N, C-alpha and C positions, 0 to 999 in steps of 0.2 A: 519296421519301417519308421516308427516314431523316433527311434535312436538315430537312424540315418538322417532324418529330416532336421534334427536339432543338434547335429554334431558341432562341437565347439571349434572355434578357430584354433590353430596351433599356437602354443606358447613356446617359442623357440629360444633355445639356449645353446651356447657353444658346447658341442659334443663331438666325440670321436665316433664316426659312423660305424667303425669296426666293432665297437662295444655294443651298439644298438643291434647290429646284425647278429653278433655272437649270442646275445640274450634271446633274440627272436628265434633263431635256429635251435638253440638248446631246448627251449620249451617244447618245440615240436619233435625234436629228436628223441626225447625220453619217452614219448608216446608211440614211437614208430621204430622199435628196435630192429625190425626185419629190413629196414632201409639203410643203405650206406649213405651217410652225409659227408660231404666234402666242403671245405671252405677255402677260399683264396682271397684274402683281403690285403695282401702285401705287408711289408714291414713298417712302412711309414704311417703315422696317424692320418686319418681321413677326417680332419676337423672342419666343421662347418656349423651352420646355425640350423638346428633341427628341434622339433618336438619329439623327444626320445620315446615317450610313451605311445604317441600316435603312430610314429614311424615303425616302431617295433610291432604294433598291432597290425599294420598294413603288411609288413614283410612276413610276419607270422601267418597271416591269412594266405598269402601267396604260397608259402611253404606247406601249409595245411592242404591247400588245393593240389599241390604237386604230389604230396603223399597219397591223397585220395585218388589221384589219377593213376598212380602206380598200383594201388590196391585194386583198381578196376581192370587191370591186365591179368589174364590167367598166368599162374606161375610158370607154366611150360613155355610161355612166350617171352619170359625174362630169365633165360638160363643163367645169367650172371647176377641176377637179383636186381632189386630196385635201387636207383641211385639219384641223389639230389645234390647238385653243386650250387653253392651260393658264392658268388664272386663279386668283388667290388674294386673299383679303382677311381682315381681322379683323372679326368680327361683334360689335360692342360690346354689343348687346342680349342676346346669349347667351354672351358671354365666351369665344368660341372662334374658331379659324381655319377657314376654308372653302377647300378646294382643289377646283376643277372641272377635269376633263379631258374635253373635248368633241371629238368627231370627226364627220365626215360619211361614215362607213363604213356597213356593212350593218346596224348597230343591234343591239339586244339582243332576245332572245325576249320575246314579250309574255306567254306563259304560263310559270309556274314560273320566272320570271326569277331569283329568289333562289337557285335551285339551282346556278347557275354559280359560286357562291361556295363550294360544297362540294368537298372533295377528289375528284379523278378525274372531275369533270364538265367537259367541254370542248365547244366549238362548232367546233373545228378538227379536221381529219383527223389531223394529226400531233401534236396537243396532248396533254400529260400530264394536264391538269386540276388541276395543283397551283398554277399561277401566282396566280390570284385568291384561292385558299385561303390562300396565304402572305401576300398583300397584306392580306387581312382580318385575319389573325393579328397582323401588324405594327401595323396601325391600332388594333386592340383592345388590344394591349399598350401603346399610347400613350394609352389611355383614350378613344379615338375611335370613330367608326363610319364604315362604308362604305355608300353608297347608290347604287343603280342606277336611272338614269332614261333616258328618250328625250332626244335633243338638244332644246334649247329652240327654239321657233318662230323666234326671231330669228337662229338659226345655220343657214345653208343650208336654210331652210324646214323645219327640224325633222327633217331626215334625219340619222340616225346615233344616237349614244349619248352620254350624259353620266355619268361616274362622279364622284361627289362624296365627298370625304374631309372629315370634320369632326373637328377635333382640339381638345381643351380647352386653354385657356390655363392654364399652371402656372407659378408663380413658381419661379425657380431658387434653390435654397438654397445659399448660400455655405458652403463647408467650410473650416475652419481647418486647414491641413495640419500645423501643429505639434501639434495635439491628437491626431493619429492616430499619433504616434510612440511 
């Protein structure tokens, strides 16, 4: 809890969101060989102003939760195996980036779903309940929002969950290093 309470403010730099997402997914993918990971980030750079380390931590935590959700489903209930799709695009109409993490695991509770974003709320026996609270704080510190949905119907017949991260586009302001001396 003390780490949550004293989380630093993001130090944003111009970054390609696709690289941040690739790094975050890769770290989780190597520990979950039995799960099929899919990525859809498009061909164009998704450049914006982000704290790459903090955002990778947030997305990595969402992917970790997705993997644990899949692991909680009996294998006979997943005949085609566990799948996680991480996709992102720039939404021109709303001037923001959208990141979806979709899994075919056990899904999210239908009642009081938003409560899993509160500190100390967990759906796991050994969970601390701080993971999604930290993710929410990181996303909000980036000026964004976190949404909890059921998996879309076109993904494994709608079984599982979709966590959506919406991040506003911000121009990176160039700083003249000589003026700061």
